[in-house]
C-alpha positions, 0 to 999 in steps of 0.5 A: 499499501501507499505510505508503507514504508515511507512516507513523502519528506520522511528522511530514509536514511542520514547524511554518512552513511555510506551507501551498500548495496543496500542503501543503493537498491533503496535508492532507486526503490524511492526514485533517486536517479543519482545520488551525492555522494563523498568520495573514498579519502586518499590515501599514501603509506611511505615506509621509512627505516633503512632497518627494513626487510621486505622478507626473509628472516631477520638478521644481522641489525636488520627488521621486518617490516610488519607496517606495511603490509599492514596499514593498507588492509588497515587504512581499507577498513577504515573506507580509505582508498590506499596506494600501495606502501612507499619503502622509503628508506632513512633520506630526507630528500626522497621524504620530501620528494613523495609528500611534495608530489603525493596528490592523496587527501592523506599520507601516512609515515611510519617511523622517523617520528621521536628526535634521532640522528635519521627521524627526517618527520619533524626536518621535512615538516619544517622545513616544507612550513607544514601546521603541525597540528599535534606533535605527540599524545601523553598514551604508551605505546605511541608517544611520538606519534604527530598531526601536521597540514602540508598545507592549508590545501593540502593534504594532512599527515599522519606520522605513525610510531616505527614500533608495530603496536605503537602505530596502531594506537596513532591509527585509531587514535588519528588515521581513524577519525581523520579520516571519518571526517573527510569523508563526512561519517560520523565519528564513532560513539565512545563507549565503557566496558568491565575490565576482568583483571587488573591493569597496570598502568605507566605513570602519567600517559594512558595506556592501549591495552591489547582486550577480547570481549567475553559474554558473562556467564550465569547471567554476569555482565559480558566484558574485557579480560586483556591480553599477552604480549602488549610491548609497542613492538608486538602485534601477537596482542593485537592479532586476538584482539577485537579492542583496545583499553584506554587505561588511565594513569594508575592502571585500573583494577579487576571491575572497573569500567574503562574505555573501549576502541573498537578495532574496525572489523569488530563487529563482523568478527566473533568476541574469542579469543584464537589463534587461525592457522 
């Protein structure tokens, strides 16, 4: 019958909705021939560091690049269109050339955000006259992360630390909300959950700790459990996690509610901890 599903002038989906196949079908059924959309944000990934290997086992002070393979799929899960990672080593000139030639909406770099002799991100940004919006965050792991804008009309840059779990902190707290804003999507609503273990904290900074959701037993409340292998250079914990718990300085006791940052694929996976081969 007429008006059964919707009435004239009624909002069918709010602004910022991801256009899924079902949304396309709904629009067609309602008589639309075209929809105004915001394109996927374009992202360039620049991997820095002379110590990184692209294949084989670590040896002689060289380590495998874990972030190059991880960032593309992670950023695509956030709705971005991502170019293949470019490996620049510790070369300030190559970094400057890559930044000035990019036509992306966002550039993501890995490593080089500290103040060592081969950490070139800050000096190159300063030479280019970039606006530094975030220069370090009081969080562990991930405190050397940064956010800049190369020019008023130019791309943003998220500088991730080189340690893998520290880089994940920057992805969730800088890159994800920035991409949502560029794409016109609403930010993720914060929520809290009980943590069923004591979690040690940093004396002064917030900690982000990988956790897995678990259902309550016998009518008990659902909760999260912290995972081991949560050091800044480790990925074993985050590989089994579906979120990060925000742990205030000093730590929390078992039974405390903590804020949770979901991983992009968390809603599509069961809340169980496991290993897959």
